[in-house]
N, C-alpha and C positions, 0 to 999 in steps of 0.2 A: 527564183533567179536562174538563169541558164548557165550552163558551164563553159568556160573559155575553150576554144579549140587548140590552145597552146598550153602546155604545162609550164609551171615556174622552172622547172629544171631546163626545158627547152630553151627558155628565154635567158636564163642565166648562162647556158652555155654559149649562146651567140654573144651576149654582153661580155663573157669571159674572153672572147677572141679580139676585143677591142680595148687596148690599155687605157685609153681616155676615159671609158665608162667606169673602169675601176679607180681612176684618180679622183674623178669628181662624185663617186660613190652611187651611181645610178642603180635604182632598184626597180623591179617590175610591180605592177598592181594589176592583177587580172580579175575583172568583174564582167560577167555576161560574156559576150562575144569580142569585147574590145581589150586590146593590149594598151595600156597606159604605162609610161616610164616616168619615175619621179627622180629629179636631181634634187637631193636633199640640200637644204640652205647650209653653207659653210663660209668662212671668211675668205677662202681661197677663190671663191667665185664673184667676189665684189670687185667692181671696176671703179666706181666713183665712191670713195668713202665718206664724202662730204654730204651726199644726198640721203642715205647710201643707195646705190643701185648696183644691179648685177652687171657683169662685164658681158657686152654684147657678143663678144667671142665664145665666151662659155655657154651662152644661150644658143647661139647658132650651132655650135659643135654638138650640144645636147640634142637639138633637133635633127641634125644630120645623123647621129647614131641612132636616133629613134626611127628615121626612114630606113636605114640600113637593117636594123633589127627586124622591123616589119617585113621588109622585102626578103630577108634571109629565112624568116619563118614561113613566108607566104608560098614560096614554091621551092621546087628541088635545086638549090643553087650549090654548085660545087665550090664556089669562093665566095666571100663577102662581096655584096655589091659595092662598087666604086663610084663615086659622084663624077658626073660629066659636066654638069651645069647646075649650079643651085642660086636661087634668088631668095634673099631674106627680106621681110618687111618687119621693121621694128615699130610697133604700135603703141606701146606704153613702157613706162620704166619698170624694170623688174626689180620688185621690192625684196628686202632681205628676208626671204621666207622660201619654203619648198616650191619648187616649179614642176609642173605636170606637162607631158606632151603625149600627143596621140597621132599616129600616122594613118593615112588613107592612101592605098595604092589605087590610083586614079585609072592607070592603064599599064599593062605589063605585055611587052612584046616578046619576040624571041631573044633580043639583046639588050634592049633598053626599057626602062620602067619610068613612068612618071608618077611622082609621089607628092603629096601634100601634108605638111605637119603643122598642127597648131600647138603652141605652148601658152599655158595660162597658169595662174596662180590661184586666185580666190574664186573665180567664176569662169567656167568653160566658155561662156558667151562673151567674155571679155579678154581675148587673148592678148598676151604681151607681145608676141611675135609669130610671124607664120613663115614657113618654107615652102617653096615650090621648087622641085629639083627633078632632074633626069639622072638616072643611075644606070651604069653597066651592070646588068644582072642576068647573064647567060644562064639559061637552064640547063639542067643535066640532061644530056641525051638520052632517049629511050632506046637508042639502036645498039646498045650493048657496049 
């Protein structure tokens, strides 16, 4: 198994700058070169108690903070990246269980980054939701 390019301390430092990550208890999972975040199941993230199903807002916010975390770790950003435009595809009902998310930085320019996030529960290949977003992510200047 290869070693992740990020340490758990680095990931927790970024997550610590986002209060919602603490509220829903987001935790990192580092395996290989992939950063996966976990939103542990709790009653607070249930939106429909009859089904039961996770709240779409909790899932979308979890994916957004996954994108922000990946971008913050990916390049030398002076501030946390900010969403400019985000589209969410809700594909399946989120069951009352832990949810995982992984972000892919599709393209990162000087000021704007394009990120895709996949959220799943039991099977990576059966996502419950997908995010496609653009984030303001100004890199730190090398000009001193």
